[in-house]
C-alpha positions, 0 to 999 in steps of 0.5 A: 354399513353406510347404505344400511344407515342411509336406508334406515334414515330414509325409512324414518323420514318417510314415516315422519312424512306419512305421520305429518300428512295424517295429522294435517289431514285430521286437522283439516277435517276437524276444522271443516267439521267445526265450520260445518257444525257452527253453520248447522247450529246457526241455522237452528240445529242442536248443540254445537257438539252434535252438529260437529259429530254429524258434520265429521261423520258426513265428511268421513263418509264422503272420504270412505265412499270416494275410496270405495269408488276408486277401487270399485272400477279397477280392483278385485272383489276382495278390495271392493269388499274391504272398502264397502265394509269400511263404509258400513262400519262408519255408518254403524258407528254413526248409528245410521242403520239404513246406510249401514245395512245398504253398505254391509249388503254391498260388502257381502256381495263383493265378498261372495264374488271374491270367494266364488259363491 
């Protein structure tokens, strides 16, 4: 019984740490986006909100592309397809059609390789 309770407490602590890291990461990315947005507005860009969205999208894109690069060299084709698909989805949400099409094609190539086609 004591082991069971200890395991539950350990799992709960791990979950709280993971949530804390996610929240901290969002705050860090958000503050970096606002800093970049203020810089863009100062340099004659559009509204602060547009600049913040663009800066945030660029930050997310860099993170997702770095994740793809990590799995690209040592993972199976399905993992590569999933990561490339995540990048494509981010570009779709950012309404960047050319980047979306590039990453969607890459995800499809990895998927075809995973399926042996």
